Jmol script that loads the backbone (N, CA, C; Angstrom):
load data "model"
ATOM      1  N   MET A   1      12.703  16.120  12.732  1.00  0.00           N
ATOM      2  CA  MET A   1      12.297  15.722  11.414  1.00  0.00           C
ATOM      3  C   MET A   1      11.161  14.706  11.547  1.00  0.00           C
ATOM      4  N   LYS A   2      10.180  14.797  10.657  1.00  0.00           N
ATOM      5  CA  LYS A   2       9.030  13.904  10.677  1.00  0.00           C
ATOM      6  C   LYS A   2       8.755  13.432   9.251  1.00  0.00           C
ATOM      7  N   LEU A   3       8.592  12.125   9.066  1.00  0.00           N
ATOM      8  CA  LEU A   3       8.257  11.600   7.749  1.00  0.00           C
ATOM      9  C   LEU A   3       6.877  12.103   7.363  1.00  0.00           C
ATOM     10  N   ALA A   4       6.784  12.746   6.226  1.00  0.00           N
ATOM     11  CA  ALA A   4       5.523  13.344   5.806  1.00  0.00           C
ATOM     12  C   ALA A   4       4.867  12.590   4.660  1.00  0.00           C
ATOM     13  N   GLN A   5       5.676  12.038   3.750  1.00  0.00           N
ATOM     14  CA  GLN A   5       5.092  11.505   2.534  1.00  0.00           C
ATOM     15  C   GLN A   5       6.022  10.485   1.893  1.00  0.00           C
ATOM     16  N   LEU A   6       5.427   9.445   1.303  1.00  0.00           N
ATOM     17  CA  LEU A   6       6.134   8.489   0.474  1.00  0.00           C
ATOM     18  C   LEU A   6       5.563   8.642  -0.924  1.00  0.00           C
ATOM     19  N   ILE A   7       6.408   8.840  -1.918  1.00  0.00           N
ATOM     20  CA  ILE A   7       5.936   8.947  -3.299  1.00  0.00           C
ATOM     21  C   ILE A   7       6.164   7.611  -3.982  1.00  0.00           C
ATOM     22  N   LEU A   8       5.111   7.076  -4.574  1.00  0.00           N
ATOM     23  CA  LEU A   8       5.170   5.824  -5.307  1.00  0.00           C
ATOM     24  C   LEU A   8       4.885   6.127  -6.777  1.00  0.00           C
ATOM     25  N   PHE A   9       5.851   5.848  -7.629  1.00  0.00           N
ATOM     26  CA  PHE A   9       5.662   6.061  -9.061  1.00  0.00           C
ATOM     27  C   PHE A   9       4.869   4.891  -9.616  1.00  0.00           C
ATOM     28  N   VAL A  10       3.804   5.180 -10.372  1.00  0.00           N
ATOM     29  CA  VAL A  10       2.880   4.148 -10.825  1.00  0.00           C
ATOM     30  C   VAL A  10       2.590   4.280 -12.317  1.00  0.00           C
ATOM     31  N   HIS A  11       2.238   3.177 -12.909  1.00  0.00           N
ATOM     32  CA  HIS A  11       1.890   3.122 -14.333  1.00  0.00           C
ATOM     33  C   HIS A  11       0.417   3.481 -14.554  1.00  0.00           C
ATOM     34  N   ASP A  12      -0.472   2.890 -13.768  1.00  0.00           N
ATOM     35  CA  ASP A  12      -1.921   3.073 -13.937  1.00  0.00           C
ATOM     36  C   ASP A  12      -2.474   3.787 -12.704  1.00  0.00           C
ATOM     37  N   LEU A  13      -2.460   5.100 -12.729  1.00  0.00           N
ATOM     38  CA  LEU A  13      -2.860   5.898 -11.569  1.00  0.00           C
ATOM     39  C   LEU A  13      -4.288   5.611 -11.108  1.00  0.00           C
ATOM     40  N   PRO A  14      -5.303   5.594 -11.988  1.00  0.00           N
ATOM     41  CA  PRO A  14      -6.666   5.330 -11.503  1.00  0.00           C
ATOM     42  C   PRO A  14      -6.799   3.969 -10.804  1.00  0.00           C
ATOM     43  N   ARG A  15      -6.178   2.950 -11.358  1.00  0.00           N
ATOM     44  CA  ARG A  15      -6.258   1.612 -10.760  1.00  0.00           C
ATOM     45  C   ARG A  15      -5.579   1.589  -9.393  1.00  0.00           C
ATOM     46  N   MET A  16      -4.403   2.205  -9.301  1.00  0.00           N
ATOM     47  CA  MET A  16      -3.671   2.220  -8.041  1.00  0.00           C
ATOM     48  C   MET A  16      -4.388   3.072  -6.999  1.00  0.00           C
ATOM     49  N   GLN A  17      -4.970   4.191  -7.403  1.00  0.00           N
ATOM     50  CA  GLN A  17      -5.734   5.017  -6.472  1.00  0.00           C
ATOM     51  C   GLN A  17      -6.906   4.226  -5.917  1.00  0.00           C
ATOM     52  N   ALA A  18      -7.639   3.542  -6.785  1.00  0.00           N
ATOM     53  CA  ALA A  18      -8.784   2.743  -6.341  1.00  0.00           C
ATOM     54  C   ALA A  18      -8.342   1.652  -5.369  1.00  0.00           C
ATOM     55  N   PHE A  19      -7.214   1.008  -5.634  1.00  0.00           N
ATOM     56  CA  PHE A  19      -6.717  -0.047  -4.759  1.00  0.00           C
ATOM     57  C   PHE A  19      -6.433   0.502  -3.367  1.00  0.00           C
ATOM     58  N   TYR A  20      -5.694   1.595  -3.282  1.00  0.00           N
ATOM     59  CA  TYR A  20      -5.329   2.129  -1.974  1.00  0.00           C
ATOM     60  C   TYR A  20      -6.522   2.765  -1.258  1.00  0.00           C
ATOM     61  N   GLU A  21      -7.508   3.230  -2.005  1.00  0.00           N
ATOM     62  CA  GLU A  21      -8.747   3.694  -1.358  1.00  0.00           C
ATOM     63  C   GLU A  21      -9.485   2.511  -0.738  1.00  0.00           C
ATOM     64  N   GLN A  22      -9.435   1.343  -1.372  1.00  0.00           N
ATOM     65  CA  GLN A  22     -10.045   0.144  -0.794  1.00  0.00           C
ATOM     66  C   GLN A  22      -9.357  -0.263   0.508  1.00  0.00           C
ATOM     67  N   LEU A  23      -8.087   0.113   0.653  1.00  0.00           N
ATOM     68  CA  LEU A  23      -7.379  -0.177   1.898  1.00  0.00           C
ATOM     69  C   LEU A  23      -7.778   0.788   3.009  1.00  0.00           C
ATOM     70  N   GLY A  24      -8.534   1.827   2.670  1.00  0.00           N
ATOM     71  CA  GLY A  24      -8.998   2.762   3.682  1.00  0.00           C
ATOM     72  C   GLY A  24      -8.360   4.133   3.611  1.00  0.00           C
ATOM     73  N   LEU A  25      -7.487   4.360   2.637  1.00  0.00           N
ATOM     74  CA  LEU A  25      -6.908   5.691   2.492  1.00  0.00           C
ATOM     75  C   LEU A  25      -7.902   6.591   1.762  1.00  0.00           C
ATOM     76  N   ARG A  26      -7.811   7.880   2.032  1.00  0.00           N
ATOM     77  CA  ARG A  26      -8.710   8.836   1.375  1.00  0.00           C
ATOM     78  C   ARG A  26      -7.871   9.855   0.625  1.00  0.00           C
ATOM     79  N   VAL A  27      -8.439  10.401  -0.428  1.00  0.00           N
ATOM     80  CA  VAL A  27      -7.740  11.397  -1.231  1.00  0.00           C
ATOM     81  C   VAL A  27      -7.644  12.695  -0.442  1.00  0.00           C
ATOM     82  N   VAL A  28      -6.425  13.198  -0.300  1.00  0.00           N
ATOM     83  CA  VAL A  28      -6.176  14.475   0.358  1.00  0.00           C
ATOM     84  C   VAL A  28      -6.233  15.582  -0.679  1.00  0.00           C
ATOM     85  N   ASP A  29      -5.537  15.375  -1.779  1.00  0.00           N
ATOM     86  CA  ASP A  29      -5.607  16.296  -2.906  1.00  0.00           C
ATOM     87  C   ASP A  29      -5.113  15.577  -4.149  1.00  0.00           C
ATOM     88  N   ALA A  30      -5.463  16.148  -5.293  1.00  0.00           N
ATOM     89  CA  ALA A  30      -5.078  15.533  -6.561  1.00  0.00           C
ATOM     90  C   ALA A  30      -4.938  16.614  -7.632  1.00  0.00           C
ATOM     91  N   VAL A  31      -3.932  16.463  -8.437  1.00  0.00           N
ATOM     92  CA  VAL A  31      -3.753  17.264  -9.638  1.00  0.00           C
ATOM     93  C   VAL A  31      -3.413  16.283 -10.741  1.00  0.00           C
ATOM     94  N   ASP A  32      -3.384  16.721 -11.962  1.00  0.00           N
ATOM     95  CA  ASP A  32      -3.154  15.843 -13.097  1.00  0.00           C
ATOM     96  C   ASP A  32      -1.916  14.969 -12.891  1.00  0.00           C
ATOM     97  N   GLY A  33      -2.116  13.664 -12.785  1.00  0.00           N
ATOM     98  CA  GLY A  33      -1.013  12.724 -12.664  1.00  0.00           C
ATOM     99  C   GLY A  33      -0.425  12.553 -11.277  1.00  0.00           C
ATOM    100  N   PHE A  34      -1.049  13.151 -10.262  1.00  0.00           N
ATOM    101  CA  PHE A  34      -0.499  13.091  -8.908  1.00  0.00           C
ATOM    102  C   PHE A  34      -1.636  13.104  -7.904  1.00  0.00           C
ATOM    103  N   VAL A  35      -1.701  12.071  -7.064  1.00  0.00           N
ATOM    104  CA  VAL A  35      -2.755  11.955  -6.055  1.00  0.00           C
ATOM    105  C   VAL A  35      -2.101  11.692  -4.711  1.00  0.00           C
ATOM    106  N   ARG A  36      -2.541  12.424  -3.690  1.00  0.00           N
ATOM    107  CA  ARG A  36      -2.043  12.204  -2.330  1.00  0.00           C
ATOM    108  C   ARG A  36      -3.160  11.571  -1.514  1.00  0.00           C
ATOM    109  N   LEU A  37      -2.836  10.455  -0.822  1.00  0.00           N
ATOM    110  CA  LEU A  37      -3.794   9.728  -0.003  1.00  0.00           C
ATOM    111  C   LEU A  37      -3.277   9.646   1.418  1.00  0.00           C
ATOM    112  N   ALA A  38      -4.205   9.655   2.373  1.00  0.00           N
ATOM    113  CA  ALA A  38      -3.822   9.557   3.787  1.00  0.00           C
ATOM    114  C   ALA A  38      -4.875   8.765   4.535  1.00  0.00           C
ATOM    115  N   ASP A  39      -4.502   8.328   5.725  1.00  0.00           N
ATOM    116  CA  ASP A  39      -5.478   7.671   6.583  1.00  0.00           C
ATOM    117  C   ASP A  39      -6.210   8.733   7.401  1.00  0.00           C
ATOM    118  N   THR A  40      -7.221   8.333   8.108  1.00  0.00           N
ATOM    119  CA  THR A  40      -8.010   9.296   8.893  1.00  0.00           C
ATOM    120  C   THR A  40      -7.294   9.738  10.156  1.00  0.00           C
ATOM    121  N   ALA A  41      -6.217   9.030  10.531  1.00  0.00           N
ATOM    122  CA  ALA A  41      -5.481   9.393  11.744  1.00  0.00           C
ATOM    123  C   ALA A  41      -4.425  10.466  11.493  1.00  0.00           C
ATOM    124  N   GLY A  42      -4.237  10.845  10.234  1.00  0.00           N
ATOM    125  CA  GLY A  42      -3.292  11.904   9.928  1.00  0.00           C
ATOM    126  C   GLY A  42      -1.838  11.474   9.902  1.00  0.00           C
ATOM    127  N   GLY A  43      -1.587  10.219   9.576  1.00  0.00           N
ATOM    128  CA  GLY A  43      -0.209   9.739   9.486  1.00  0.00           C
ATOM    129  C   GLY A  43       0.457  10.217   8.210  1.00  0.00           C
ATOM    130  N   ALA A  44       1.525   9.571   7.835  1.00  0.00           N
ATOM    131  CA  ALA A  44       2.236   9.925   6.614  1.00  0.00           C
ATOM    132  C   ALA A  44       1.325   9.751   5.401  1.00  0.00           C
ATOM    133  N   VAL A  45       1.606  10.492   4.363  1.00  0.00           N
ATOM    134  CA  VAL A  45       0.817  10.489   3.139  1.00  0.00           C
ATOM    135  C   VAL A  45       1.473   9.559   2.115  1.00  0.00           C
ATOM    136  N   LEU A  46       0.647   8.805   1.394  1.00  0.00           N
ATOM    137  CA  LEU A  46       1.106   8.016   0.260  1.00  0.00           C
ATOM    138  C   LEU A  46       0.721   8.796  -0.987  1.00  0.00           C
ATOM    139  N   ALA A  47       1.728   9.256  -1.722  1.00  0.00           N
ATOM    140  CA  ALA A  47       1.481  10.002  -2.952  1.00  0.00           C
ATOM    141  C   ALA A  47       1.709   9.079  -4.140  1.00  0.00           C
ATOM    142  N   LEU A  48       0.766   9.062  -5.072  1.00  0.00           N
ATOM    143  CA  LEU A  48       0.897   8.268  -6.292  1.00  0.00           C
ATOM    144  C   LEU A  48       1.199   9.221  -7.436  1.00  0.00           C
ATOM    145  N   HIS A  49       2.284   8.967  -8.129  1.00  0.00           N
ATOM    146  CA  HIS A  49       2.751   9.847  -9.198  1.00  0.00           C
ATOM    147  C   HIS A  49       2.781   9.045 -10.495  1.00  0.00           C
ATOM    148  N   ALA A  50       1.959   9.421 -11.455  1.00  0.00           N
ATOM    149  CA  ALA A  50       1.899   8.699 -12.726  1.00  0.00           C
ATOM    150  C   ALA A  50       3.183   8.914 -13.517  1.00  0.00           C
ATOM    151  N   THR A  51       3.657   7.830 -14.132  1.00  0.00           N
ATOM    152  CA  THR A  51       4.845   7.905 -14.973  1.00  0.00           C
ATOM    153  C   THR A  51       4.805   6.783 -15.996  1.00  0.00           C
ATOM    154  N   THR A  52       5.417   7.019 -17.137  1.00  0.00           N
ATOM    155  CA  THR A  52       5.521   5.961 -18.138  1.00  0.00           C
ATOM    156  C   THR A  52       6.799   5.149 -17.953  1.00  0.00           C
ATOM    157  N   ALA A  53       7.636   5.534 -16.998  1.00  0.00           N
ATOM    158  CA  ALA A  53       8.890   4.815 -16.743  1.00  0.00           C
ATOM    159  C   ALA A  53       8.662   3.502 -16.005  1.00  0.00           C
ATOM    160  N   ILE A  54       7.484   3.332 -15.431  1.00  0.00           N
ATOM    161  CA  ILE A  54       7.138   2.110 -14.697  1.00  0.00           C
ATOM    162  C   ILE A  54       6.223   1.273 -15.578  1.00  0.00           C
ATOM    163  N   GLY A  55       6.479  -0.019 -15.637  1.00  0.00           N
ATOM    164  CA  GLY A  55       5.638  -0.912 -16.428  1.00  0.00           C
ATOM    165  C   GLY A  55       4.315  -1.182 -15.745  1.00  0.00           C
ATOM    166  N   PRO A  56       3.414  -1.872 -16.427  1.00  0.00           N
ATOM    167  CA  PRO A  56       2.068  -2.099 -15.916  1.00  0.00           C
ATOM    168  C   PRO A  56       1.955  -3.125 -14.810  1.00  0.00           C
ATOM    169  N   GLY A  57       3.019  -3.569 -14.254  1.00  0.00           N
ATOM    170  CA  GLY A  57       2.943  -4.553 -13.180  1.00  0.00           C
ATOM    171  C   GLY A  57       3.700  -5.802 -13.547  1.00  0.00           C
ATOM    172  N   GLY A  58       3.335  -6.873 -12.943  1.00  0.00           N
ATOM    173  CA  GLY A  58       4.027  -8.126 -13.179  1.00  0.00           C
ATOM    174  C   GLY A  58       4.252  -8.836 -11.862  1.00  0.00           C
ATOM    175  N   PRO A  59       5.312  -9.621 -11.797  1.00  0.00           N
ATOM    176  CA  PRO A  59       5.564 -10.342 -10.553  1.00  0.00           C
ATOM    177  C   PRO A  59       5.926  -9.375  -9.427  1.00  0.00           C
ATOM    178  N   PRO A  60       5.752  -9.801  -8.193  1.00  0.00           N
ATOM    179  CA  PRO A  60       6.104  -8.936  -7.062  1.00  0.00           C
ATOM    180  C   PRO A  60       7.541  -8.434  -7.178  1.00  0.00           C
ATOM    181  N   ARG A  61       7.708  -7.167  -6.860  1.00  0.00           N
ATOM    182  CA  ARG A  61       9.034  -6.536  -6.934  1.00  0.00           C
ATOM    183  C   ARG A  61       9.816  -6.859  -5.663  1.00  0.00           C
ATOM    184  N   GLU A  62      10.519  -7.964  -5.686  1.00  0.00           N
ATOM    185  CA  GLU A  62      11.271  -8.432  -4.527  1.00  0.00           C
ATOM    186  C   GLU A  62      12.581  -7.683  -4.336  1.00  0.00           C
ATOM    187  N   ASP A  63      13.052  -7.002  -5.383  1.00  0.00           N
ATOM    188  CA  ASP A  63      14.381  -6.407  -5.340  1.00  0.00           C
ATOM    189  C   ASP A  63      14.379  -4.915  -5.011  1.00  0.00           C
ATOM    190  N   THR A  64      13.287  -4.395  -4.526  1.00  0.00           N
ATOM    191  CA  THR A  64      13.223  -2.978  -4.184  1.00  0.00           C
ATOM    192  C   THR A  64      13.791  -2.734  -2.790  1.00  0.00           C
ATOM    193  N   ALA A  65      14.227  -1.526  -2.556  1.00  0.00           N
ATOM    194  CA  ALA A  65      14.836  -1.199  -1.266  1.00  0.00           C
ATOM    195  C   ALA A  65      13.827  -0.622  -0.272  1.00  0.00           C
ATOM    196  N   ALA A  66      12.560  -0.570  -0.628  1.00  0.00           N
ATOM    197  CA  ALA A  66      11.568   0.038   0.265  1.00  0.00           C
ATOM    198  C   ALA A  66      10.328  -0.844   0.390  1.00  0.00           C
ATOM    199  N   LYS A  67       9.713  -0.775   1.549  1.00  0.00           N
ATOM    200  CA  LYS A  67       8.419  -1.435   1.785  1.00  0.00           C
ATOM    201  C   LYS A  67       7.648  -0.536   2.737  1.00  0.00           C
ATOM    202  N   TRP A  68       6.455  -0.156   2.395  1.00  0.00           N
ATOM    203  CA  TRP A  68       5.651   0.664   3.290  1.00  0.00           C
ATOM    204  C   TRP A  68       4.741  -0.255   4.086  1.00  0.00           C
ATOM    205  N   CYS A  69       4.477   0.148   5.308  1.00  0.00           N
ATOM    206  CA  CYS A  69       3.728  -0.686   6.240  1.00  0.00           C
ATOM    207  C   CYS A  69       2.504   0.063   6.742  1.00  0.00           C
ATOM    208  N   PHE A  70       1.410  -0.663   6.852  1.00  0.00           N
ATOM    209  CA  PHE A  70       0.170  -0.116   7.379  1.00  0.00           C
ATOM    210  C   PHE A  70      -0.107  -0.757   8.731  1.00  0.00           C
ATOM    211  N   HIS A  71      -0.274   0.061   9.747  1.00  0.00           N
ATOM    212  CA  HIS A  71      -0.625  -0.459  11.062  1.00  0.00           C
ATOM    213  C   HIS A  71      -2.105  -0.830  11.059  1.00  0.00           C
ATOM    214  N   VAL A  72      -2.410  -2.014  11.558  1.00  0.00           N
ATOM    215  CA  VAL A  72      -3.786  -2.481  11.723  1.00  0.00           C
ATOM    216  C   VAL A  72      -3.897  -3.120  13.096  1.00  0.00           C
ATOM    217  N   ASP A  73      -5.084  -3.123  13.650  1.00  0.00           N
ATOM    218  CA  ASP A  73      -5.283  -3.752  14.954  1.00  0.00           C
ATOM    219  C   ASP A  73      -5.328  -5.271  14.858  1.00  0.00           C
ATOM    220  N   ASP A  74      -5.834  -5.783  13.717  1.00  0.00           N
ATOM    221  CA  ASP A  74      -6.012  -7.224  13.546  1.00  0.00           C
ATOM    222  C   ASP A  74      -5.518  -7.621  12.154  1.00  0.00           C
ATOM    223  N   VAL A  75      -4.306  -8.127  12.072  1.00  0.00           N
ATOM    224  CA  VAL A  75      -3.718  -8.498  10.782  1.00  0.00           C
ATOM    225  C   VAL A  75      -4.542  -9.581  10.098  1.00  0.00           C
ATOM    226  N   ASP A  76      -4.999 -10.576  10.846  1.00  0.00           N
ATOM    227  CA  ASP A  76      -5.755 -11.678  10.236  1.00  0.00           C
ATOM    228  C   ASP A  76      -7.054 -11.191   9.607  1.00  0.00           C
ATOM    229  N   ALA A  77      -7.761 -10.303  10.279  1.00  0.00           N
ATOM    230  CA  ALA A  77      -9.016  -9.772   9.735  1.00  0.00           C
ATOM    231  C   ALA A  77      -8.758  -8.926   8.490  1.00  0.00           C
ATOM    232  N   GLU A  78      -7.739  -8.081   8.536  1.00  0.00           N
ATOM    233  CA  GLU A  78      -7.428  -7.240   7.379  1.00  0.00           C
ATOM    234  C   GLU A  78      -6.907  -8.083   6.225  1.00  0.00           C
ATOM    235  N   ARG A  79      -6.140  -9.113   6.541  1.00  0.00           N
ATOM    236  CA  ARG A  79      -5.659 -10.033   5.506  1.00  0.00           C
ATOM    237  C   ARG A  79      -6.840 -10.700   4.798  1.00  0.00           C
ATOM    238  N   ALA A  80      -7.810 -11.164   5.573  1.00  0.00           N
ATOM    239  CA  ALA A  80      -8.998 -11.810   4.996  1.00  0.00           C
ATOM    240  C   ALA A  80      -9.762 -10.834   4.102  1.00  0.00           C
ATOM    241  N   ARG A  81      -9.879  -9.576   4.522  1.00  0.00           N
ATOM    242  CA  ARG A  81     -10.581  -8.570   3.717  1.00  0.00           C
ATOM    243  C   ARG A  81      -9.861  -8.347   2.386  1.00  0.00           C
ATOM    244  N   LEU A  82      -8.532  -8.278   2.421  1.00  0.00           N
ATOM    245  CA  LEU A  82      -7.773  -8.082   1.190  1.00  0.00           C
ATOM    246  C   LEU A  82      -7.904  -9.281   0.253  1.00  0.00           C
ATOM    247  N   VAL A  83      -7.902 -10.480   0.805  1.00  0.00           N
ATOM    248  CA  VAL A  83      -8.090 -11.682  -0.007  1.00  0.00           C
ATOM    249  C   VAL A  83      -9.451 -11.613  -0.702  1.00  0.00           C
ATOM    250  N   GLU A  84     -10.495 -11.206   0.020  1.00  0.00           N
ATOM    251  CA  GLU A  84     -11.825 -11.063  -0.580  1.00  0.00           C
ATOM    252  C   GLU A  84     -11.836 -10.032  -1.701  1.00  0.00           C
ATOM    253  N   LEU A  85     -10.998  -9.006  -1.606  1.00  0.00           N
ATOM    254  CA  LEU A  85     -10.897  -7.984  -2.649  1.00  0.00           C
ATOM    255  C   LEU A  85     -10.075  -8.459  -3.841  1.00  0.00           C
ATOM    256  N   GLY A  86      -9.465  -9.650  -3.723  1.00  0.00           N
ATOM    257  CA  GLY A  86      -8.689 -10.212  -4.817  1.00  0.00           C
ATOM    258  C   GLY A  86      -7.213  -9.886  -4.769  1.00  0.00           C
ATOM    259  N   ALA A  87      -6.736  -9.319  -3.681  1.00  0.00           N
ATOM    260  CA  ALA A  87      -5.320  -8.976  -3.558  1.00  0.00           C
ATOM    261  C   ALA A  87      -4.493 -10.229  -3.291  1.00  0.00           C
ATOM    262  N   THR A  88      -3.255 -10.191  -3.701  1.00  0.00           N
ATOM    263  CA  THR A  88      -2.303 -11.244  -3.376  1.00  0.00           C
ATOM    264  C   THR A  88      -1.750 -10.933  -1.992  1.00  0.00           C
ATOM    265  N   VAL A  89      -1.995 -11.836  -1.048  1.00  0.00           N
ATOM    266  CA  VAL A  89      -1.573 -11.619   0.334  1.00  0.00           C
ATOM    267  C   VAL A  89      -0.851 -12.874   0.814  1.00  0.00           C
ATOM    268  N   ARG A  90       0.276 -12.671   1.404  1.00  0.00           N
ATOM    269  CA  ARG A  90       1.063 -13.786   1.923  1.00  0.00           C
ATOM    270  C   ARG A  90       0.570 -14.172   3.312  1.00  0.00           C
ATOM    271  N   GLU A  91       1.091 -15.269   3.818  1.00  0.00           N
ATOM    272  CA  GLU A  91       0.651 -15.776   5.120  1.00  0.00           C
ATOM    273  C   GLU A  91       1.050 -14.834   6.260  1.00  0.00           C
ATOM    274  N   THR A  92       0.224 -14.844   7.296  1.00  0.00           N
ATOM    275  CA  THR A  92       0.517 -14.062   8.493  1.00  0.00           C
ATOM    276  C   THR A  92       1.661 -14.722   9.251  1.00  0.00           C
ATOM    277  N   ARG A  93       2.560 -13.884   9.731  1.00  0.00           N
ATOM    278  CA  ARG A  93       3.671 -14.362  10.558  1.00  0.00           C
ATOM    279  C   ARG A  93       3.582 -13.673  11.909  1.00  0.00           C
ATOM    280  N   ARG A  94       4.123 -14.323  12.923  1.00  0.00           N
ATOM    281  CA  ARG A  94       4.079 -13.777  14.270  1.00  0.00           C
ATOM    282  C   ARG A  94       5.466 -13.783  14.879  1.00  0.00           C
ATOM    283  N   PHE A  95       5.739 -12.723  15.597  1.00  0.00           N
ATOM    284  CA  PHE A  95       7.003 -12.601  16.320  1.00  0.00           C
ATOM    285  C   PHE A  95       6.632 -12.059  17.691  1.00  0.00           C
ATOM    286  N   GLY A  96       6.450 -12.955  18.639  1.00  0.00           N
ATOM    287  CA  GLY A  96       5.945 -12.543  19.942  1.00  0.00           C
ATOM    288  C   GLY A  96       4.537 -12.001  19.800  1.00  0.00           C
ATOM    289  N   ALA A  97       4.296 -10.803  20.312  1.00  0.00           N
ATOM    290  CA  ALA A  97       2.969 -10.180  20.241  1.00  0.00           C
ATOM    291  C   ALA A  97       2.720  -9.466  18.910  1.00  0.00           C
ATOM    292  N   ILE A  98       3.714  -9.424  18.039  1.00  0.00           N
ATOM    293  CA  ILE A  98       3.591  -8.710  16.768  1.00  0.00           C
ATOM    294  C   ILE A  98       3.133  -9.671  15.678  1.00  0.00           C
ATOM    295  N   SER A  99       2.145  -9.248  14.904  1.00  0.00           N
ATOM    296  CA  SER A  99       1.691  -9.998  13.736  1.00  0.00           C
ATOM    297  C   SER A  99       1.939  -9.148  12.501  1.00  0.00           C
ATOM    298  N   PHE A 100       2.282  -9.802  11.399  1.00  0.00           N
ATOM    299  CA  PHE A 100       2.482  -9.067  10.155  1.00  0.00           C
ATOM    300  C   PHE A 100       2.332  -9.999   8.963  1.00  0.00           C
ATOM    301  N   CYS A 101       2.005  -9.433   7.827  1.00  0.00           N
ATOM    302  CA  CYS A 101       2.002 -10.173   6.573  1.00  0.00           C
ATOM    303  C   CYS A 101       2.244  -9.193   5.432  1.00  0.00           C
ATOM    304  N   ASP A 102       2.840  -9.703   4.377  1.00  0.00           N
ATOM    305  CA  ASP A 102       3.083  -8.902   3.191  1.00  0.00           C
ATOM    306  C   ASP A 102       1.955  -9.111   2.201  1.00  0.00           C
ATOM    307  N   ALA A 103       1.707  -8.090   1.400  1.00  0.00           N
ATOM    308  CA  ALA A 103       0.712  -8.145   0.338  1.00  0.00           C
ATOM    309  C   ALA A 103       1.310  -7.456  -0.880  1.00  0.00           C
ATOM    310  N   VAL A 104       0.673  -7.646  -2.022  1.00  0.00           N
ATOM    311  CA  VAL A 104       1.181  -7.103  -3.272  1.00  0.00           C
ATOM    312  C   VAL A 104       0.096  -6.252  -3.911  1.00  0.00           C
ATOM    313  N   ASP A 105       0.449  -5.007  -4.276  1.00  0.00           N
ATOM    314  CA  ASP A 105      -0.536  -4.141  -4.932  1.00  0.00           C
ATOM    315  C   ASP A 105      -0.626  -4.493  -6.421  1.00  0.00           C
ATOM    316  N   PRO A 106      -1.552  -3.883  -7.176  1.00  0.00           N
ATOM    317  CA  PRO A 106      -1.756  -4.259  -8.583  1.00  0.00           C
ATOM    318  C   PRO A 106      -0.536  -4.099  -9.493  1.00  0.00           C
ATOM    319  N   GLU A 107       0.445  -3.296  -9.095  1.00  0.00           N
ATOM    320  CA  GLU A 107       1.625  -3.116  -9.941  1.00  0.00           C
ATOM    321  C   GLU A 107       2.839  -3.881  -9.423  1.00  0.00           C
ATOM    322  N   GLY A 108       2.635  -4.768  -8.439  1.00  0.00           N
ATOM    323  CA  GLY A 108       3.706  -5.632  -7.970  1.00  0.00           C
ATOM    324  C   GLY A 108       4.501  -5.108  -6.789  1.00  0.00           C
ATOM    325  N   ASN A 109       4.103  -3.944  -6.244  1.00  0.00           N
ATOM    326  CA  ASN A 109       4.785  -3.392  -5.077  1.00  0.00           C
ATOM    327  C   ASN A 109       4.377  -4.151  -3.825  1.00  0.00           C
ATOM    328  N   ILE A 110       5.346  -4.499  -3.008  1.00  0.00           N
ATOM    329  CA  ILE A 110       5.069  -5.236  -1.781  1.00  0.00           C
ATOM    330  C   ILE A 110       4.907  -4.245  -0.633  1.00  0.00           C
ATOM    331  N   PHE A 111       3.830  -4.414   0.120  1.00  0.00           N
ATOM    332  CA  PHE A 111       3.601  -3.610   1.317  1.00  0.00           C
ATOM    333  C   PHE A 111       3.259  -4.561   2.452  1.00  0.00           C
ATOM    334  N   GLN A 112       3.211  -4.032   3.654  1.00  0.00           N
ATOM    335  CA  GLN A 112       3.004  -4.894   4.817  1.00  0.00           C
ATOM    336  C   GLN A 112       1.854  -4.401   5.683  1.00  0.00           C
ATOM    337  N   LEU A 113       1.124  -5.339   6.234  1.00  0.00           N
ATOM    338  CA  LEU A 113       0.154  -5.086   7.294  1.00  0.00           C
ATOM    339  C   LEU A 113       0.831  -5.516   8.582  1.00  0.00           C
ATOM    340  N   THR A 114       0.754  -4.695   9.613  1.00  0.00           N
ATOM    341  CA  THR A 114       1.450  -5.037  10.845  1.00  0.00           C
ATOM    342  C   THR A 114       0.743  -4.475  12.067  1.00  0.00           C
ATOM    343  N   THR A 115       0.882  -5.163  13.177  1.00  0.00           N
ATOM    344  CA  THR A 115       0.381  -4.636  14.442  1.00  0.00           C
ATOM    345  C   THR A 115       1.449  -3.808  15.146  1.00  0.00           C
ATOM    346  N   ARG A 116       2.635  -3.770  14.589  1.00  0.00           N
ATOM    347  CA  ARG A 116       3.759  -3.041  15.200  1.00  0.00           C
ATOM    348  C   ARG A 116       3.527  -1.544  15.141  1.00  0.00           C
TER     349      ARG A 116
END
end "model"
wireframe off; spacefill off
backbone 0.3
color backbone group
């Protein structure tokens, strides 16, 4: 079994698509209300599915059972780039040789940048 896709239900599809494209994901395919994005390395796909059941955002969603992680070579450099883009990014933490930090997308979903 191989993880192929994570579906994220979103309120504002164009805004969320633009945000994740700024992170370096590219559109794989799109149909009305559904966009699939992937990295250039061919990893798992992040699918954005428009729905009215999700509100327009708000405070970070701390009570969710999922967090998606993006592997990066340099967490500090990517963190700085996200800060310049206006994203909410938490401090970098280190655990031995592993670096990671959490960030918040425009609708309050928490994701992670990690060297792991």
